[in-house]
N, CA, C and O of each residue as an XYZ file, in Angstrom:
844
protein
N       0.845     -1.208      0.000
C       0.000      0.000      0.000
C       0.873      1.248      0.000
O       1.901      1.294      0.676
N       0.462      2.254     -0.758
C       1.207      3.512     -0.813
C       0.666      4.461      0.243
O      -0.517      4.418      0.582
N       1.546      5.326      0.764
C       1.148      6.250      1.813
C       1.598      7.663      1.473
O       2.659      7.870      0.885
N       0.765      8.634      1.855
C       1.066     10.031      1.585
C       1.689     10.674      2.801
O       1.461     10.261      3.938
N       2.486     11.702      2.530
C       3.071     12.504      3.600
C       1.966     13.285      4.308
O       1.043     13.783      3.662
N       2.058     13.392      5.629
C       1.042     14.115      6.401
C       1.107     15.611      6.107
O       2.188     16.201      6.105
N      -0.029     16.211      5.863
C      -0.106     17.648      5.620
C      -0.958     18.327      6.671
O      -1.664     17.652      7.420
N      -0.908     19.653      6.744
C      -1.676     20.394      7.743
C      -3.179     20.228      7.561
O      -3.951     20.339      8.513
N      -3.582     19.960      6.311
C      -5.007     19.860      6.055
C      -5.552     18.453      6.190
O      -6.730     18.232      5.908
N      -4.741     17.490      6.610
C      -5.199     16.117      6.708
C      -6.260     15.989      7.792
O      -6.084     16.508      8.894
N      -7.357     15.306      7.491
C      -8.426     15.103      8.475
C      -8.547     13.650      8.878
O      -9.125     13.351      9.923
N      -8.013     12.729      8.072
C      -8.072     11.309      8.411
C      -6.661     10.760      8.455
O      -5.830     11.075      7.603
N      -6.400      9.938      9.455
C      -5.069      9.369      9.579
C      -5.167      7.857      9.712
O      -6.112      7.318     10.287
N      -4.157      7.192      9.160
C      -4.100      5.736      9.230
C      -2.735      5.336      9.763
O      -1.721      5.918      9.377
N      -2.702      4.348     10.644
C      -1.420      3.863     11.153
C      -0.791      2.914     10.133
O      -1.491      2.211      9.404
N       0.529      2.909     10.099
C       1.226      1.975      9.225
C       1.019      0.568      9.749
O       0.712      0.373     10.925
N       1.189     -0.416      8.870
C       0.988     -1.805      9.252
C       2.070     -2.283     10.200
O       1.871     -3.269     10.909
N       3.191     -1.621     10.230
C       4.278     -2.023     11.110
C       5.370     -0.994     11.061
O       5.263     -0.015     10.322
N       6.400     -1.184     11.813
C       7.520     -0.256     11.811
C       8.619     -0.774     10.928
O       8.744     -1.981     10.721
N       9.418      0.131     10.403
C      10.516     -0.266      9.541
C      11.597     -0.963     10.346
O      11.847     -0.620     11.502
N      12.236     -1.944      9.724
C      13.321     -2.642     10.393
C      14.519     -1.716     10.523
O      14.646     -0.740      9.784
N      15.398     -2.034     11.472
C      16.608     -1.231     11.650
C      17.452     -1.306     10.401
O      17.545     -2.357      9.768
N      18.068     -0.192     10.043
C      18.878     -0.152      8.840
C      20.151     -0.957      9.060
O      20.719     -0.971     10.151
N      20.586     -1.630      7.992
C      21.771     -2.466      8.095
C      22.752     -2.184      6.979
O      22.394     -1.597      5.957
N      23.997     -2.605      7.178
C      25.044     -2.578      6.159
C      25.217     -1.200      5.542
O      25.400     -1.092      4.330
N      25.165     -0.165      6.330
C      25.444      1.177      5.838
C      24.333      1.770      5.009
O      24.567      2.704      4.242
N      23.113      1.243      5.145
C      21.998      1.785      4.381
C      21.623      3.161      4.914
O      22.155      3.624      5.924
N      20.693      3.804      4.211
C      20.289      5.153      4.585
C      19.785      5.203      6.013
O      19.042      4.320      6.442
N      20.185      6.236      6.759
C      19.787      6.389      8.146
C      18.555      7.271      8.297
O      18.177      7.625      9.414
N      17.927      7.628      7.176
C      16.725      8.449      7.246
C      15.585      7.624      7.819
O      15.388      6.477      7.415
N      14.849      8.177      8.731
C      13.712      7.480      9.316
C      12.537      7.540      8.348
O      12.292      8.568      7.716
N      11.825      6.448      8.241
C      10.667      6.423      7.350
C       9.536      7.231      7.952
O       9.165      6.995      9.102
N       8.967      8.192      7.201
C       7.900      9.028      7.729
C       6.640      8.225      8.014
O       6.453      7.141      7.461
N       5.772      8.756      8.879
C       4.522      8.091      9.198
C       3.628      8.074      7.976
O       3.653      8.999      7.164
N       2.838      7.020      7.846
C       2.013      6.842      6.661
C       0.597      7.356      6.876
O       0.050      7.301      7.978
N       0.010      7.866      5.767
C      -1.326      8.422      5.892
C      -2.215      7.975      4.726
O      -2.061      6.869      4.209
N      -3.129      8.828      4.326
C      -4.271      8.440      3.504
C      -3.908      7.690      2.233
O      -2.845      7.896      1.647
N      -4.827      6.803      1.817
C      -4.637      6.000      0.619
C      -4.756      6.857     -0.627
O      -5.305      7.958     -0.583
N      -4.238      6.348     -1.744
C      -4.296      7.100     -2.986
C      -3.951      6.217     -4.160
O      -4.652      5.234     -4.403
N      -2.896      6.524     -4.903
C      -2.525      5.734     -6.074
C      -1.993      4.369     -5.658
O      -1.623      4.166     -4.502
N      -1.957      3.442     -6.598
C      -1.371      2.139     -6.332
C       0.146      2.269     -6.306
O       0.698      3.256     -6.790
N       0.809      1.284     -5.747
C       2.268      1.303     -5.706
C       2.845      1.271     -7.120
O       3.848      1.926     -7.403
N       2.214      0.514     -7.993
C       2.679      0.451     -9.380
C       2.591      1.816    -10.051
O       3.503      2.209    -10.779
N       1.503      2.541     -9.814
C       1.342      3.876    -10.389
C       2.412      4.836     -9.870
O       2.921      5.670    -10.618
N       2.745      4.715     -8.596
C       3.778      5.588     -8.018
C       5.144      5.307     -8.628
O       5.875      6.238     -8.963
N       5.497      4.029     -8.776
C       6.801      3.704     -9.372
C       6.903      4.246    -10.791
O       7.935      4.792    -11.182
N       5.844      4.094    -11.549
C       5.855      4.594    -12.918
C       5.899      6.122    -12.949
O       6.440      6.716    -13.881
N       5.325      6.752    -11.918
C       5.313      8.214    -11.839
C       6.702      8.783    -11.574
O       6.908      9.987    -11.724
N       7.649      7.950    -11.187
C       9.031      8.407    -11.004
C       9.571      9.047    -12.283
O      10.473      9.884    -12.233
N       9.020      8.655    -13.413
C       9.466      9.206    -14.700
C       9.292     10.715    -14.778
O      10.063     11.391    -15.459
N       8.284     11.253    -14.085
C       8.022     12.690    -14.176
C       7.955     13.380    -12.813
O       7.730     14.589    -12.748
N       8.143     12.638    -11.735
C       8.125     13.236    -10.403
C       9.323     14.171    -10.222
O      10.338     14.024    -10.903
N       9.201     15.129     -9.305
C      10.300     16.066     -9.060
C      11.419     15.413     -8.241
O      12.568     15.849     -8.307
N      11.089     14.370     -7.471
C      12.088     13.636     -6.692
C      11.654     12.189     -6.565
O      10.501     11.894     -6.250
N      12.602     11.285     -6.815
C      12.318      9.854     -6.695
C      13.539      9.202     -6.052
O      14.552      8.986     -6.717
N      13.444      8.890     -4.765
C      14.579      8.330     -4.023
C      14.239      6.963     -3.448
O      13.151      6.739     -2.918
N      15.209      6.053     -3.570
C      15.078      4.745     -2.922
C      16.045      4.704     -1.746
O      17.229      5.007     -1.897
N      15.535      4.327     -0.566
C      16.347      4.263      0.644
C      16.560      2.794      1.020
O      15.674      2.183      1.617
N      17.717      2.216      0.682
C      17.972      0.798      0.985
C      18.058      0.559      2.489
O      18.536      1.408      3.242
N      17.587     -0.609      2.909
C      17.660     -1.001      4.311
C      18.457     -2.286      4.520
O      19.135     -2.441      5.536
N      18.376     -3.200      3.566
C      19.121     -4.457      3.708
C      19.405     -5.063      2.337
O      18.743     -4.754      1.346
N      20.403     -5.926      2.316
C      20.849     -6.561      1.063
C      21.344     -7.966      1.382
O      21.945     -8.188      2.433
N      21.095     -8.918      0.481
C      21.628    -10.269      0.669
C      21.733    -11.000     -0.670
O      21.032    -10.687     -1.632
N      22.641    -11.992     -0.695
C      22.798    -12.861     -1.848
C      22.220    -14.227     -1.529
O      22.161    -14.626     -0.366
N      21.791    -14.946     -2.560
C      21.201    -16.269     -2.338
C      21.190    -17.065     -3.639
O      21.520    -16.538     -4.702
N      20.811    -18.328     -3.548
C      20.703    -19.193     -4.712
C      19.246    -19.277     -5.148
O      18.367    -19.580     -4.341
N      18.994    -19.006     -6.425
C      17.628    -19.044     -6.942
C      17.100    -20.470     -7.048
O      17.852    -21.426     -6.858
N      15.814    -20.619     -7.350
C      15.197    -21.950     -7.455
C      15.890    -22.813     -8.515
O      16.314    -22.312     -9.556
N      15.998    -24.096     -8.238
C      16.608    -25.004     -9.208
C      15.695    -25.155    -10.425
O      14.470    -25.157    -10.304
N      16.317    -25.282    -11.594
C      15.561    -25.457    -12.822
C      16.450    -26.091    -13.869
O      17.674    -25.981    -13.798
N      15.848    -26.750    -14.836
C      16.606    -27.399    -15.898
C      17.027    -26.384    -16.945
O      16.262    -25.489    -17.303
N      18.253    -26.534    -17.432
C      18.733    -25.730    -18.557
C      19.148    -26.673    -19.676
O      19.701    -27.743    -19.421
N      18.884    -26.279    -20.898
C      19.221    -27.135    -22.028
C      18.230    -28.280    -22.205
O      17.233    -28.380    -21.490
N      18.529    -29.136    -23.172
C      17.642    -30.243    -23.506
C      17.932    -31.470    -22.643
O      18.927    -31.517    -21.920
N      17.059    -32.443    -22.732
C      17.232    -33.713    -22.035
C      17.895    -34.703    -22.999
O      17.494    -34.794    -24.159
N      18.902    -35.442    -22.532
C      19.634    -36.384    -23.376
C      19.313    -37.822    -22.971
O      19.195    -38.136    -21.787
N      19.175    -38.686    -23.972
C      18.830    -40.087    -23.720
C      19.935    -40.992    -24.255
O      20.441    -40.768    -25.354
N      20.307    -42.001    -23.493
C      21.295    -42.991    -23.932
C      20.603    -44.338    -24.047
O      20.300    -44.989    -23.047
N      20.362    -44.741    -25.283
C      19.672    -46.001    -25.534
C      20.645    -47.176    -25.677
O      20.217    -48.322    -25.813
N      21.947    -46.895    -25.646
C      22.945    -47.937    -25.841
C      23.204    -48.765    -24.589
O      22.553    -48.601    -23.558
N      24.189    -49.669    -24.720
C      24.560    -50.554    -23.609
C      25.838    -50.092    -22.931
O      26.292    -50.718    -21.973
N      26.423    -49.002    -23.416
C      27.639    -48.447    -22.816
C      27.394    -46.994    -22.404
O      26.469    -46.345    -22.895
N      28.230    -46.498    -21.504
C      28.153    -45.095    -21.106
C      28.562    -44.220    -22.281
O      29.611    -44.448    -22.884
N      27.766    -43.239    -22.608
C      28.039    -42.360    -23.747
C      28.123    -40.901    -23.298
O      27.521    -40.491    -22.305
N      28.897    -40.136    -24.074
C      28.997    -38.708    -23.814
C      27.970    -37.956    -24.658
O      27.722    -38.296    -25.815
N      27.386    -36.935    -24.054
C      26.430    -36.086    -24.764
C      26.753    -34.627    -24.452
O      27.029    -34.269    -23.307
N      26.714    -33.800    -25.484
C      26.920    -32.368    -25.277
C      25.572    -31.669    -25.203
O      24.705    -31.847    -26.057
N      25.426    -30.873    -24.158
C      24.186    -30.108    -23.984
C      24.519    -28.624    -24.076
O      25.284    -28.098    -23.267
N      23.940    -27.956    -25.065
C      24.080    -26.506    -25.216
C      22.895    -25.837    -24.518
O      21.750    -26.259    -24.673
N      23.187    -24.796    -23.753
C      22.080    -24.136    -23.060
C      22.304    -22.634    -22.922
O      23.434    -22.148    -22.946
N      21.203    -21.924    -22.779
C      21.210    -20.486    -22.553
C      20.138    -20.189    -21.506
O      19.019    -20.695    -21.594
N      20.482    -19.377    -20.526
C      19.560    -19.100    -19.423
C      19.598    -17.613    -19.087
O      20.661    -17.056    -18.814
N      18.433    -16.980    -19.108
C      18.330    -15.545    -18.828
C      17.675    -15.306    -17.474
O      16.624    -15.868    -17.168
N      18.310    -14.467    -16.676
C      17.771    -14.077    -15.368
C      17.375    -12.610    -15.432
O      18.204    -11.755    -15.743
N      16.123    -12.316    -15.142
C      15.642    -10.937    -15.177
C      15.275    -10.481    -13.768
O      14.895    -11.287    -12.918
N      15.396     -9.184    -13.536
C      15.058     -8.620    -12.233
C      13.542     -8.635    -12.035
O      12.773     -8.527    -12.990
N      13.133     -8.772    -10.773
C      11.710     -8.765    -10.432
C      11.530     -8.098     -9.080
O      12.433     -8.134     -8.244
N      10.374     -7.492     -8.861
C      10.117     -6.815     -7.588
C       8.772     -7.209     -7.013
O       7.952     -7.835     -7.685
N       8.555     -6.833     -5.754
C       7.346     -7.225     -5.034
C       6.086     -6.525     -5.539
O       4.975     -6.934     -5.202
N       6.248     -5.483     -6.339
C       5.082     -4.760     -6.856
C       4.640     -5.320     -8.208
O       3.477     -5.198     -8.593
N       5.579     -5.933     -8.918
C       5.241     -6.550    -10.193
C       5.392     -5.645    -11.400
O       4.942     -5.988    -12.493
N       6.024     -4.483    -11.213
C       6.268     -3.579    -12.341
C       7.503     -4.056    -13.106
O       8.517     -4.402    -12.499
N       7.417     -4.072    -14.411
C       8.534     -4.503    -15.245
C       9.779     -3.668    -14.961
O       9.709     -2.442    -14.879
N      10.909     -4.340    -14.813
C      12.168     -3.652    -14.522
C      12.926     -3.449    -15.826
O      13.469     -4.401    -16.387
N      12.966     -2.219    -16.307
C      13.661     -1.906    -17.557
C      14.031     -0.440    -17.567
O      13.585      0.334    -16.719
N      14.851     -0.066    -18.536
C      15.287      1.327    -18.659
C      14.125      2.255    -19.000
O      14.260      3.477    -18.937
N      12.978      1.667    -19.362
C      11.800      2.475    -19.672
C      11.342      3.263    -18.456
O      10.796      4.359    -18.586
N      11.565      2.707    -17.285
C      11.121      3.327    -16.044
C      12.303      3.864    -15.249
O      13.279      3.152    -15.011
N      12.209      5.110    -14.846
C      13.291      5.770    -14.106
C      13.576      5.093    -12.775
O      14.724      5.075    -12.331
N      12.549      4.531    -12.124
C      12.763      3.918    -10.815
C      13.799      2.804    -10.878
O      14.512      2.550     -9.908
N      13.876      2.141    -12.033
C      14.845      1.059    -12.205
C      16.274      1.576    -12.091
O      17.113      0.943    -11.449
N      16.557      2.715    -12.706
C      17.886      3.316    -12.651
C      18.190      3.854    -11.255
O      19.318      3.755    -10.775
N      17.171      4.425    -10.610
C      17.346      4.950     -9.254
C      17.668      3.818     -8.283
O      18.571      3.941     -7.456
N      16.927      2.717     -8.386
C      17.162      1.557     -7.525
C      18.574      1.009     -7.728
O      19.290      0.741     -6.763
N      18.962      0.848     -8.977
C      20.280      0.315     -9.309
C      21.400      1.174     -8.714
O      22.337      0.646     -8.115
N      21.305      2.485     -8.876
C      22.330      3.396     -8.365
C      22.378      3.370     -6.839
O      23.462      3.409     -6.258
N      21.225      3.304     -6.185
C      21.168      3.299     -4.723
C      21.803      2.050     -4.140
O      22.544      2.129     -3.160
N      21.521      0.900     -4.732
C      22.075     -0.359     -4.238
C      23.581     -0.423     -4.464
O      24.333     -0.861     -3.593
N      24.010      0.018     -5.641
C      25.442     -0.015     -5.938
C      26.214      0.927     -5.018
O      27.328      0.609     -4.602
N      25.636      2.076     -4.700
C      26.297      3.037     -3.813
C      26.328      2.536     -2.370
O      27.344      2.670     -1.688
N      25.226      1.962     -1.908
C      25.111      1.538     -0.511
C      25.885      0.259     -0.203
O      26.444      0.115      0.884
N      25.916     -0.672     -1.165
C      26.482     -1.983     -0.864
C      27.645     -2.387     -1.759
O      28.197     -3.476     -1.597
N      28.027     -1.524     -2.706
C      29.165     -1.786     -3.604
C      28.988     -3.087     -4.381
O      29.935     -3.854     -4.556
N      27.769     -3.322     -4.840
C      27.493     -4.501     -5.659
C      26.905     -4.066     -6.994
O      26.037     -3.195     -7.050
N      27.387     -4.682     -8.063
C      26.873     -4.389     -9.394
C      25.456     -4.941     -9.529
O      25.169     -6.053     -9.086
N      24.574     -4.153    -10.146
C      23.201     -4.609    -10.344
C      22.907     -4.719    -11.835
O      23.167     -3.789    -12.599
N      22.365     -5.861    -12.241
C      21.969     -6.077    -13.627
C      20.489     -6.423    -13.663
O      20.034     -7.294    -12.922
N      19.743     -5.752    -14.515
C      18.315     -6.039    -14.630
C      18.037     -7.242    -15.513
O      16.963     -7.838    -15.438
N      19.006     -7.601    -16.355
C      18.863     -8.798    -17.192
C      20.252     -9.358    -17.482
O      21.168     -8.621    -17.846
N      20.392    -10.658    -17.319
C      21.690    -11.296    -17.552
C      21.461    -12.657    -18.203
O      20.609    -13.429    -17.762
N      22.233    -12.947    -19.263
C      22.115    -14.218    -19.975
C      23.438    -14.970    -19.948
O      24.481    -14.416    -20.294
N      23.390    -16.235    -19.536
C      24.548    -17.128    -19.578
C      24.323    -18.138    -20.683
O      23.237    -18.706    -20.802
N      25.358    -18.365    -21.499
C      25.297    -19.351    -22.578
C      26.514    -20.260    -22.478
O      27.650    -19.785    -22.507
N      26.285    -21.556    -22.360
C      27.384    -22.511    -22.185
C      27.093    -23.822    -22.898
O      25.975    -24.075    -23.347
N      28.138    -24.656    -22.990
C      28.016    -26.024    -23.485
C      28.676    -26.936    -22.470
O      29.787    -26.662    -22.015
N      27.999    -28.019    -22.112
C      28.534    -28.960    -21.142
C      28.447    -30.377    -21.696
O      27.427    -30.772    -22.261
N      29.514    -31.127    -21.531
C      29.534    -32.523    -21.948
C      29.319    -33.405    -20.727
O      30.023    -33.274    -19.725
N      28.350    -34.300    -20.813
C      28.013    -35.157    -19.673
C      28.095    -36.627    -20.077
O      27.903    -36.969    -21.244
N      28.379    -37.483    -19.116
C      28.430    -38.933    -19.330
C      27.130    -39.550    -18.837
O      26.764    -39.414    -17.670
N      26.439    -40.231    -19.748
C      25.150    -40.825    -19.405
C      25.272    -42.348    -19.418
O      25.747    -42.938    -20.388
N      24.843    -42.957    -18.346
C      24.901    -44.419    -18.221
C      23.939    -45.086    -19.200
O      23.019    -44.440    -19.701
N      24.147    -46.382    -19.478
C      23.253    -47.100    -20.410
C      21.796    -47.042    -19.966
O      21.483    -47.108    -18.778
N      20.918    -46.917    -20.952
C      19.491    -46.891    -20.712
C      19.103    -45.850    -19.654
O      18.252    -46.094    -18.798
N      19.744    -44.703    -19.737
C      19.486    -43.644    -18.759
C      19.203    -42.327    -19.467
O      19.485    -42.166    -20.654
N      18.646    -41.403    -18.722
C      18.363    -40.059    -19.226
C      19.148    -39.064    -18.375
O      19.241    -39.219    -17.157
N      19.714    -38.042    -19.021
C      20.516    -37.069    -18.294
C      20.127    -35.636    -18.654
O      19.641    -35.369    -19.752
N      20.349    -34.727    -17.715
C      20.035    -33.316    -17.939
C      20.872    -32.457    -17.005
O      21.548    -32.967    -16.111
N      20.819    -31.151    -17.220
C      21.552    -30.203    -16.382
C      20.569    -29.415    -15.508
O      19.536    -28.932    -15.973
N      20.928    -29.306    -14.244
C      20.100    -28.562    -13.292
C      20.888    -27.359    -12.789
O      22.046    -27.481    -12.391
N      20.248    -26.203    -12.814
C      20.935    -24.983    -12.417
C      20.214    -24.257    -11.295
O      18.985    -24.216    -11.238
N      21.016    -23.684    -10.406
C      20.517    -22.755     -9.404
C      21.273    -21.456     -9.623
O      22.492    -21.426     -9.455
N      20.593    -20.393     -9.990
C      21.240    -19.141    -10.375
C      21.673    -18.327     -9.164
O      20.958    -18.254     -8.164
N      22.847    -17.717     -9.263
C      23.311    -16.809     -8.216
C      22.500    -15.519     -8.292
O      22.487    -14.851     -9.325
N      21.815    -15.166     -7.183
C      20.931    -14.001     -7.207
C      21.225    -13.074     -6.028
O      21.912    -13.446     -5.077
N      20.692    -11.874     -6.116
C      20.826    -10.881     -5.047
C      19.484    -10.181     -4.857
O      18.661    -10.118     -5.770
N      19.284     -9.659     -3.654
C      18.027     -8.980     -3.363
C      18.267     -7.833     -2.392
O      19.091     -7.933     -1.483
N      17.542     -6.752     -2.597
C      17.640     -5.590     -1.714
C      16.237     -5.179     -1.290
O      15.268     -5.340     -2.032
N      16.157     -4.641     -0.068
C      14.882     -4.197      0.490
C      15.008     -2.763      0.985
O      16.063     -2.371      1.483
N      13.952     -1.987      0.856
C      13.984     -0.609      1.332
C      12.651      0.084      1.084
O      11.628     -0.568      0.878
N      12.675      1.414      1.106
C      11.444      2.185      0.902
C      11.685      3.347     -0.047
O      12.802      3.846     -0.182
N      10.600      3.766     -0.704
C      10.646      4.826     -1.709
C      10.044      6.119     -1.161
O       9.066      6.115     -0.414
N      10.674      7.230     -1.568
C      10.161      8.574     -1.299
C       9.979      9.266     -2.642
O      10.948      9.460     -3.375
N       8.749      9.636     -2.968
C       8.440     10.215     -4.273
C       7.716     11.546     -4.077
O       6.647     11.597     -3.469
N       8.310     12.628     -4.600
C       7.753     13.970     -4.432
C       7.309     14.525     -5.788
O       7.862     14.189     -6.835
N       6.283     15.393     -5.728
C       5.715     15.975     -6.935
C       5.640     17.492     -6.812
O       5.377     18.030     -5.737
N       5.876     18.170     -7.928
C       5.791     19.630     -7.941
C       4.363     20.080     -7.721
O       4.110     21.046     -7.001
N       3.434     19.380     -8.343
C       2.015     19.627     -8.152
C       1.389     18.424     -7.453
O       1.906     17.310     -7.546
N       0.305     18.641     -6.770
C      -0.317     17.561     -6.016
C      -0.661     16.372     -6.906
O      -1.196     16.529     -8.004
N      -0.346     15.195     -6.412
C      -0.675     13.945     -7.086
C      -1.586     13.170     -6.135
O      -1.152     12.757     -5.059
N      -2.846     12.970     -6.527
C      -3.842     12.391     -5.621
C      -3.898     13.183     -4.312
O      -3.925     12.605     -3.225
N      -3.914     14.508     -4.433
C      -4.084     15.425     -3.292
C      -2.884     15.514     -2.358
O      -3.010     16.054     -1.259
N      -1.733     15.004     -2.757
C      -0.545     15.082     -1.897
C       0.702     15.370     -2.745
O       0.781     15.004     -3.918
N       1.656     16.030     -2.118
C       2.922     16.326     -2.796
C       3.954     15.213     -2.607
O       4.862     15.066     -3.425
N       3.823     14.440     -1.548
C       4.810     13.402     -1.233
C       4.112     12.077     -0.962
O       3.113     12.017     -0.245
N       4.663     11.007     -1.553
C       4.149      9.654     -1.335
C       5.301      8.726     -0.982
O       6.454      8.970     -1.339
N       4.958      7.645     -0.265
C       5.966      6.671      0.153
C       5.508      5.245     -0.174
O       4.315      4.941     -0.166
N       6.477      4.388     -0.460
C       6.225      2.960     -0.647
C       7.151      2.217      0.311
O       8.370      2.383      0.265
N       6.560      1.393      1.182
C       7.358      0.670      2.174
C       7.527     -0.801      1.791
O       6.779     -1.334      0.971
N       8.513     -1.438      2.393
C       8.753     -2.887      2.241
C       8.919     -3.304      0.782
O       8.455     -4.370      0.376
N       9.576     -2.464      0.006
C       9.841     -2.793     -1.398
C      11.044     -3.722     -1.479
O      12.057     -3.488     -0.820
N      10.936     -4.779     -2.286
C      12.051     -5.697     -2.502
C      12.221     -5.968     -3.990
O      11.246     -6.079     -4.733
N      13.471     -6.073     -4.407
C      13.753     -6.389     -5.800
C      14.926     -7.354     -5.872
O      15.913     -7.209     -5.150
N      14.804     -8.340     -6.753
C      15.847     -9.349     -6.928
C      16.402     -9.296     -8.339
O      15.756     -8.783     -9.254
N      17.608     -9.832     -8.510
C      18.241     -9.869     -9.819
C      19.454    -10.780     -9.803
O      19.784    -11.370     -8.774
N      20.113    -10.893    -10.938
C      21.295    -11.747    -11.058
C      22.438    -11.198    -10.216
O      22.637     -9.985    -10.146
N      23.192    -12.096     -9.574
C      24.303    -11.695     -8.713
C      25.632    -11.943     -9.430
O      26.216    -13.023     -9.329
N      26.089    -10.939    -10.142
C      27.332    -11.048    -10.905
C      28.558    -11.071    -10.001
O      29.560    -11.704    -10.334
N      28.490    -10.387     -8.862
C      29.656    -10.239     -7.986
C      29.923    -11.462     -7.118
O      31.035    -11.627     -6.617
N      28.928    -12.319     -6.931
C      29.105    -13.507     -6.088
C      28.605    -14.764     -6.796
O      27.542    -15.285     -6.455
N      29.362    -15.255     -7.780
C      28.929    -16.448     -8.516
C      28.884    -17.705     -7.651
O      28.303    -18.711     -8.058
N      29.498    -17.662     -6.444
C      29.519    -18.835     -5.566
C      28.113    -19.290     -5.176
O      27.915    -20.446     -4.801
N      27.140    -18.384     -5.264
C      25.776    -18.764     -4.919
C      25.120    -19.620     -6.004
O      24.084    -20.239     -5.762
N      25.714    -19.656     -7.192
C      25.127    -20.404     -8.298
C      25.801    -21.748     -8.525
O      26.912    -21.989     -8.051
N      25.119    -22.615     -9.254
C      25.688    -23.933     -9.572
C      25.030    -24.490    -10.829
O      23.930    -24.082    -11.203
N      25.724    -25.432    -11.480
C      25.165    -26.232    -12.571
C      25.566    -27.669    -12.293
O      26.755    -27.985    -12.278
N      24.594    -28.543    -12.072
C      24.854    -29.940    -11.740
C      24.300    -30.871    -12.803
O      23.273    -30.596    -13.423
N      25.020    -32.004    -13.005
C      24.550    -33.049    -13.903
C      23.622    -33.986    -13.130
O      23.951    -34.427    -12.029
N      22.470    -34.283    -13.712
C      21.504    -35.180    -13.087
C      21.177    -36.314    -14.061
O      21.108    -36.098    -15.271
N      20.980    -37.509    -13.533
C      20.577    -38.620    -14.398
C      19.745    -39.631    -13.614
O      19.722    -39.637    -12.384
N      19.071    -40.477    -14.370
C      18.266    -41.562    -13.806
C      17.997    -42.571    -14.912
O      18.229    -42.298    -16.090
N      17.505    -43.741    -14.517
C      17.148    -44.762    -15.485
C      15.900    -44.334    -16.267
O      14.986    -43.715    -15.720
N      15.887    -44.675    -17.543
C      14.719    -44.354    -18.354
C      13.534    -45.239    -17.969
O      13.704    -46.393    -17.575
N      12.358    -44.688    -18.089
C      11.142    -45.469    -17.879
C      10.850    -46.269    -19.147
O      11.428    -46.003    -20.201
N       9.965    -47.235    -19.043
C       9.602    -48.029    -20.224
C       8.975    -47.141    -21.296
O       9.168    -47.372    -22.490
N       8.236    -46.138    -20.874
C       7.618    -45.231    -21.836
C       8.690    -44.421    -22.581
O       8.579    -44.201    -23.787
N       9.726    -43.982    -21.855
C      10.806    -43.213    -22.471
C      11.611    -44.085    -23.415
O      12.037    -43.626    -24.475
N      11.823    -45.344    -23.040
C      12.542    -46.273    -23.938
C      11.758    -46.456    -25.216
O      12.335    -46.465    -26.304
N      10.423    -46.604    -25.098
C       9.595    -46.772    -26.269
C       9.566    -45.526    -27.153
O       9.437    -45.631    -28.373
N       9.685    -44.364    -26.547
C       9.599    -43.114    -27.305
C      10.930    -42.698    -27.922
O      10.937    -42.085    -28.989
N      12.055    -43.011    -27.285
C      13.346    -42.488    -27.728
C      14.321    -43.556    -28.215
O      15.356    -43.206    -28.781
N      14.043    -44.817    -28.023
C      15.012    -45.868    -28.390
C      14.468    -46.773    -29.500
O      15.149    -47.705    -29.927
C-alpha cells in the first residue's frame, strides 16, 4: 500500500501496518515518515518516477542467495549398452523482479534509481537482465536419461521509496512505498550459483519413445 506525507489539512489518519526494520550494512539512516491516507497504487507511483520532481530509494538491507533449481538445455537419452557422452548446449536468462510486479527496464526511471542506490550503498553491481550461454559434456549411463540442473546466483535488496511531486498527485505532494524488494542476477558472487549433472534410469515409456 502507498502512503502520503502528512499535511496540515489532513483530516483522516491511518497507522502503518508495522515499523521499519533497523537499517543495516550502511543503508540510509533516514527514518521512514509516518504513513497516511490511501491514494494511487504502488505500481502507479513507481511509474510516476518518470516525471516526479524527486524519486529516491532508501535501501535497508541486502543479501545474496541461490535461486530456485531449474533445468537448462535439452534432455539427453542414452539407448545404448555403454556409457556415452552427450553435449548439452544451453542459454539461461535471469531478469530482475520486484514485489510490486512492475517490469524492470530502462523504460522506467525507478529502475535506474534503484540500481544506483544499491550499488552506492552496498558496492554490488546490479543487472536487470543477464544471460549465460554454455556447453557442457556429460556422461550418461546405459538406458538412462541425463540433464543439467541450475541454481542461479541471485541478489536482493529491500527498502522504501520517497516520491515527491511539484504539483499535487492524488491530493498530496509526497508519497511513500514501504517494504519494497527487488531481486536480480548476482554477478559479484557467482559462488551462490551452480550447474549440476543429473541422471536416472529411463522409464519403459521413455525407452519406447526415444530408443
